[in-house]
N, C-alpha and C positions, 0 to 999 in steps of 0.2 A: 640440470639444475632442478631443485624444488622450490614450489612458489604457494602460498598460502594467501587466501583473501578472507577477511572478516567484514560483513556487511551489518551497519547500523540502519534503523529506520525503516522506510517506507517500501512498498514495491517496486517503485520506480527505481529504486537503490538496488534491489535485489536484480531487477532485469540487467541494470548496468555492472554488476559484479558478474552476473553471468555471461555477458558479452564479453567482458574482458577475460574471463577464464578460457573461454574458446580462443581468444587473440594469444594468450600465453600458450596454450596447447599446441597450436599451430607454430608458435615460435620454439617449440622444443622442450617447454617446461614440464615437468610432472607436477600436477595438482596434488597437494596435501592437505590435511586437516589443520586448521590454525594452530591447534594445541601442539602440533608437532615441530621440530626444528626445522626450519625452511631457510633457504637461500634469499629469498625474496618475500616481503610481507607487504600487501596491500590492503590499507585499511580505507574502508568506504564510509565517510561519515555522515552524520546527521546533526542538524542543528536546530530542530523544531523548537525545543524546550532547554533550559539550563540543564536538566538531567541528562539530556542528549549530548549536549557539549561534554559533560562530564564523562559519561561512559566512552564516548569517541577518544578522548584523551587518555582514558585508563588503557584501552585496548592500544594504543599507540604505544605507551610505556611498556605494556604487557608483551608485546612483539619484539621490542629493543631488550628486554630483559632475557627472553627466550633465546635470541640469537645477536648478540651486540655487534657481529660482524655482517649481518644480513643487510642487504638494500631494503630500505623502508620507504614505502611511497604512500603517500595520504591524499585521497581524492574526495569527491562529495561536497557537501554543503558547507561543511565546517570549514575545509580548506579552502573552499571559494570566498567565504566572508573573512577569513582572516590568515591568510598565507603566509605572512611574515612571522607571526606568533607560531605556526605550525613548523615553519622552517627552522626555528630556533629550537625546537624540540631535541632533546638528545636522541641521535639516531636516525632522524628524518633526514632522507636524501632528497625526495621530492614531493612538492605540493602540486596538485593536478585540477583542483576543482571540479566544476559541473561542465567543463568541456575539454576536449583532447584525451577523454579518455581511450578513444579509438587510437591514438598514437601511443598505447601503453607500451607496447613490444618496441617501440623505437626508443621511447624514453629509457627503458632498461638498458637496451644496448648502450646507450650514450653514458649512462651510470657506471656500466662495467668498464668503459673504456677511458672515462675521463673521472678525475677526483671531482670533490666538490658537490654542490647541490644544484639542482634545477627547479626554478619557479615557472611553472608551465600554466599558471592561473592568468587567464585574460578575462578583460572586462567582459561582464555577461549582458548587461542591461540593454545594448543596443543588438544583440545578436538576433539574426533572422532565420538562421539556417537549422534545420534539425539535424543533429549529429548522429550519422548512420553507425549504427552497430547491429550486429545480427546475432541471433542464437538459432541452433538447428536441433537443441534437443533439450531436456530438463533433468536435473539432478534429481527430482522427484519422480521422473518417469511418467506419471501420469497428468500431472498438471504443469501449465508453464505461464510465466507471466510476460506479456508481449507490451512493450510500450510504445503507444501510437502516438504521444505528443509530449511535448517538454514545455515547462514554464507556466506561468500564471500572470494575469494582468488584472487581478481583482483588489489585491492591497488590502485585505482586510487589516484592521487597525492593530491586530494583536500579531500578526505572522510576518516572519521575516523571509520566508521562502521564496516571494517573488524577487528579492534582492539577491538571493542565492542562486536561483536557477533561471532568471531572466524571463522576456515575454514568452508569450505562446507560440511555439514552433510545432506545426503538424507534420506528421511522417506521410509521404506519399501511400496512396491506397495500394497500388500494385506491390510496393515493397513490404506492407503489412501482409498481404495475401501470400506472397512468396514465403516469408517467414512461416505463416499459419500451415502453408502445405508442408515446409520442411518438418515442422514438427509433428504432423499428423503422420508423415511418413517415418518419423522415429518412434512412434507408439504414443505420442501424447494424445490423449482424449479429451482434455479440457484445457482451455485458454483462458486467462484473464486478461481483459484490456484493461491497462493502465496508463495513467498519466498525472503529471502534477495537478492539472486541472482538467479532467477527462472531458467535462462538457463543452469545454472550449474548442475541441477538435474541429478543425476546418475553418476556423475564422481567419485565418490567415491564408487560406486557398480559396478557390471559387467554386459554389455549386456543390459543396460537400459538407457534411456535418457527421456527428457520432453515430446518428441511426444509420446511415448510409455504409458505415464501417461495419456495424452490428450485421446488418442484413447480407453483406458481401461474404463475411466470414462465416456465416450461417450456411453458405452454399459450399465451403470446403470440405471435400470428403475426407472422413476420418476424424473431423473435430466434431464431437457428440455433445460437448457443453461448451458454452461461453458465459463466463461471469464478467461482470464491470466493477472496476475499482470505484473508488469515492467519488459520489455524483453531488452537483448542486441542485437543490431543489429546483429551481426555475427550469432545468431542463424537461422537467416531467410534465410537459404539457400533454394534453389530451392526445394530438397526434401522436406524438413521440411513443407514448404508451400504447396506443393502437398498433402502430406500425411493429413496436418492439414484440407485442404479444403475438405478432405473426410469425417470429423466428421460434421455432420450436427448440432449437438446441440452446435459445437464452435462458440462464436458470433465474428463477423467481426469487432472486437474493438481491437486495439493493441497499447499498451503504449510500444513506441520504444525509449529507452533513446538516446538523442543527445548530451545536453551539451553544444556543440559549433558546428559552420557551418564553422570554420576557421581550417585549417590544422595545422597551427602554435599552436594553442591553444590546440588541441586536443592532439598534442605531448606532450605540457607542462603538460595536464592533465593525461598522461599516459593512454589516451583511445586507444584502438587496432584498429582502423580503421581511413580512411580518409573521408571527406563529399562524394566523389565520390563513394566509397564503401558503405558509408550509403544509398545514393540515389538508387544504385543497389540492396539492400536488401529490400527497399520500394517498388521497381519496381517488386520484386519477389511477394510481397503481393497482389499487385494490378492485377498481373498476374492471380493470381488464387482466389481472392475475390471480389466481385462487390462492389464497392463504401466504401471499409472498412474506418472505423474512425480510423484515425492514429493519436496518440496524443503523446507529448514529454515533455521532461524536459530540460530547458536550463539554466545555469549559466550566468549571467551578470556581467562584469567586473572581470574578472578572472585576477590572477597576471600577469602583463605584458601586458595585452590586449591592442593592440594599436587601434585607431579610425578605421582604416583599416580593422583590423580583426573584428571589432564589425560590420562594414558594410558587411564584407563577411558573418557574421552570419545571418543578417538581409536578404541580399539578398538570402542565402540558405534556410532560413526557408519558405520564401515565394515561393522559386520555387518547395517545396515539397509539399506545400499546405496542413498543419496539420489542424486537426480539432480542435485541442486545444493545446496550449504551456503553460506549468507551469513554470513561470519564476522566478528565484531566484537571487537576487543580492549576489555575492560571499561572503561567511564568512569563514575567515581563522579558522582553528582548529588546536589546538596545538597538536603536535605530528605526523602531517602529513607531506609529503615531501613538499607540495605546500607553506607552510609557509616560507621556505628559498628562494623561487625564489625572483628576484630582480623586481623592478618596479611595486611596487603596484598601484593599481587604485584608487584615491579617492572615499570615500564611496558615496559621492554624484553624482559622475559621474557613479557608479554602479547603483544607482538607477536611474538616467535619462537613461541610457541605457537599463535596465530592463523596463522602461516604454516604451521605444520605442518598444522592442520585444513584449510586452504586447497588444501595439496599432495593432501591425501587427497580433498577435494571434486573436484579436477580429474580424479584417477585415475577417479572414479566417474562423473562426467559423460561423460568420454569412453567409458567403457564402456556407459552408457545409451544415447548417441546411436549407437554402433555397433549397438545391438541392433535399430533400424530398416533396416538396409542390406539392400536387396532387397525391401523392404515398400513397399506402396502406401499414401501416406498423403493424408488431405484436409487441403488448406491454404488458409487465409482470406490472400489475397493483400492487402499493406497498403501498398507502393509499388514503383516501378521506380527501381532505384539508377542511379548514372552510367554504369555499363557494361552498360545495358539489360538487367539480371537482374532479374527479379521475386521480391520477397522478401516472406515471411509467416510464419506460425506453424501448426504443426498443433494438433491437439486437445489434445497434452500439452505445449504451449508451446515446441517446439523449433524454433528459426529455420530455415526451409527456403528454398533459393535455386533457382531455374529460369529458362529462359525461355519467353518466350510468353504469359504470363497477364497479365489486368488487374486493377488495383487493386479492392477489393471484391468480388472473385469468390471463390467457395469451388471450388477446382479439385481435381484428382487428381495427385498426383506420384509416380512410383517414385524410391525412393531409391537412389543409386548410390555415393556416398562422403561421409566425413566430413572437414571441415576447420575446424580451430580449433573454434568452438562452434556450427557451422552445419552442416546437412545440404544435400546437394547432389544434385538429380535431375533429371528431365526430366518434362515435362508429358504426361499421359495425354489424349488428345483425347476430347471428348463429355462 
């Protein structure tokens, strides 16, 4: 039988899909592209914004249209939040949510043997165990996501994810290292440590934190690069940065969530830092890492955001000098505290403010890329494009193009020019 998986949302969702794919292969399924006709479709959904909800539903409809006789399973955050509505959608046979994904093989066997639908969504808010799933290789071959924790305890006022993913649950260190070793043996050279709230790793365990995981994975033979998923700024203490800088395989590329550069907006968001504190954490990074790539997220037009607060954010992001900003116009999520806040910003104004921040991001991105001109960079080559150009990323996750290198090689390139969002250079032999 043929099975196809479609993934929406974050790197954690991608890991979950990769793990389910390996389970399906062990069950005897042949994995095919989502755009092909399959006997089983799994849609791994996202609910972080209204747009994510819409896209998730669109992909569910698309799978059913492609093969109305296929078994259609929906998992992920949207299924967790609204299982009943998902199960009422035409063609859907199972809702799995953000737990029981490791049981996908068993659930599919039941669906083949019995008529009807399966609601495998369970209450997640009191969950305390990390759902163990594993991957042994990566579809990308060069890079793999490794999920090391699940859930979030922060409850930012705008965010629905703690309700969809439950509290923080950390993966045992030896389990993480076993997976890292398996990935290295399969040829993967770079791992990305991911989690819903990565900096909370270990809060439910004793005597261990994220920096211990980074140091331990840094000792795994064959793993040449470690990247980190999104980080909360408060993680970046001087001690963390000092220890992290001692891990030679840790890439100087840090995605540090900001959301707003206005103290007033941050308070309404229930974010536990001020702009000044955020700037201090970034200074810690720059003290210990040379020219780090610092990227972030910003929400434009949050509830009650004034023009003055928007300008504060613009000024603040420019003062930090991010390598890139991911900008999201604010999207109300039912069930969050922020929907009750007064003075909502009109949607058109949210979009225009987002466009201003995006324009600032493009200026900063260009300046950051130009800082590599004339420098020699180590590049992990990922693919050869249609024009016989070798394409990969440097340690700071800048896209680098050159000729003459093979996929999954780490090579050196001298950077000669910037075009768009890419660096171009020539391969240095040897």
